[in-house]
N, C-alpha and C positions, 0 to 999 in steps of 0.2 A: 672302586665304586666310580661310576661315568654319573657325571653332571650335566643337564641337559638345561639349557638355557630357554626361557620363555621367548615366543617370538616378539619381536618390537611390534609397538602398535601399528604403524604402519605395514608390516607385514600380515597382519589380521584381515582374510577377507572380508568386505564389507557384504553385511545382509541389511536389506532395505529394511524400513519399517514398514509395519503393514499399511497400507492406503497410500504409500509414498508415491507410486506412479499417478494415482488420481491426483492427489492434491497438487504434485507439479505441474500437472496437465493443467488442472482448473487455475492456476497460476499463471502460465503463460498465456489463456484465453481471455483473461480478466487484464492483462497485460495490454493483449493487443487491443480490446476495448477500449481501456483507457488511453492508451497512444491516439487510438483513433479520434476520441474525443479531443484529446491536446490539439491534434492536427486541423481538427474544425475549428480552431479559434484563429482571431487574426493575431499577425506577430512580424516585429520588423524582421529583415534577415539577419542583423548584427545582436541578436539576443539568443540568450541560452533557454528562453521560456519559448522558444518555438521548435524546430525540428530538433534540437539538441536535448530537449526535455523528453519529448515525445519518444525519440531514441533509447533515451537513458532508462526509462519506464520500461519498454518492450525489453530491452537488455536484459536488466535485473530480474524481470518476473520470469523470464523465458531460462535464464540461466541458475534459477535456485538450486544449491546442492547442499543436502543435510549433512554431507560427509565433511563440509567446511565447517567446523563449529570451534566454538571456543574449547581447548584442550590442553593438558599439560604437554610441553615440551620437556627436552631433556635438560638435566641439571635442576631440576625442579623451577624450569622456566614457565612462563606461562603462552600459550601461542592465542591471540586473538582470531576467533574463525572471520570469514568474509561471506558466508553462506552461498559462496560462488558467485557473488556480484563484483562487477568491474570495478576500482575503485575511482576510476575515472567518471563512470556514471553515478556513483555515491557522491561524488563530488558536485556533480552537477545538480543533484535531487537536493542535497543538502544547502545550496544556494537560493532554491527556489523562495524559501518564507523571507529572505532579505530583497530579493528581486522583484516581487510580483508586487510591491506596493508601489514601486515606478513604473508599473507597466500600464501606463494611463490610456493605452489603447483598448483596455479591457474594462468591463465593466465590473465593481465590486463583487457583484455575485461569480463572476469568473475567476477573479484573482482569488476569493477565498476556497473556491472548488479546486483550483491549479494547485494552491498550498495542500491543501487536504489530499489529493491525488498523490503528491511527493512526500508526503508524511508519513502516509500509509504503508507508501512500498518502502520506505526507509523502514517503520516498525515492522513490516513483514520480513524483513533481512535480520532485524535485532532479534525477534522473539524465535526465528529458526536457529541462529548462532549459539542461543542461550540454553535451547532445549528444543531441540528437531523432533524429537517425541510426541512431544505436547502440542508441539505447533502444527504438525502434521495431523494430529487425531483432531485438534478443535479449533484452536486460535488462528490459523489462518485462513480458514473458512469464515471465520467473523470477519477478519480483516478484507477479505473478498467482498464479503457482501456490504461492508461500509462503500468499499470501492465504488462497485456497481450503483450504490445509492447516491453517492457523490457525482457521478457522473451521469446519471438519469434524474436527477432532482431537476422537477421544474423551475426555471430560473425566474419565472413571473412570482414565484410564491415571496420571494425574498425581496428583489427590485422596487426601491421606493415605497415601503409599505411597512405596517406594523401587523404581525400576526392577527388575524381574527378583526381588524378594522379594514373599513372602506377604504380605498386608497383611489378612487374615482366615482364620480357620481353613478358610474352603469355597472360597475363591478366591483364586488368584494373579494377579497383574497380569503382563501379555506383557513379556518379555523385550524390549530394544531391537532386538535382531537380528530381533524378530518384528514390526516395524513395517513397514508398506508403505513401499517403497522408491519407489515413483512412477517415473517415467519418465525417461529421460534422465539427464544428467549432475547436476539439481539433486536427484533422489531418490538418485543414490549419493553426492552428497556430504552430504546430511541423514544418510542411514544410516551413514556413515562417522564424522559427529561423533557420533551416539547411541551409538554402539561404542565410543567413546574413553572 
């Protein structure tokens, strides 16, 4: 009797997920928009919050790879996926929440949005390595919608004012119920959160 061995996992041809190409193209596009927004901010030349951060966002979103997921290794070991992300770029993104509070050349609004951009990109990598199929079908789209929302949000809504109250004799900040709700469940959840 002849025994044939099953091919090792690395020898199995990769079969793309449905909608994978579109999802990865959307990731690269939103990454370019986020990087452009980051480059529009003032930044000293010796900080990671300048070009280094913009380049990291652009690199990670353009290089996402569903094949680089969490997976079992030989001899019952566990291989932690990287989602195609460069480790140096991920290090820059992970440092942003600690570095942003010291960025006194930025407004609080810009600091918060910068942290949100970095955190959302890191989150996209994490959901992709944990469950590529679900990430491609739904989760990444929600993350990119949030990222677009962060970089497009009018900064005057938050600066020096309490939502729904007058911040100057001649101008009143829009109330939370007037914030555009967006499309689908994401916009509904966001509006509901703001109204609380």
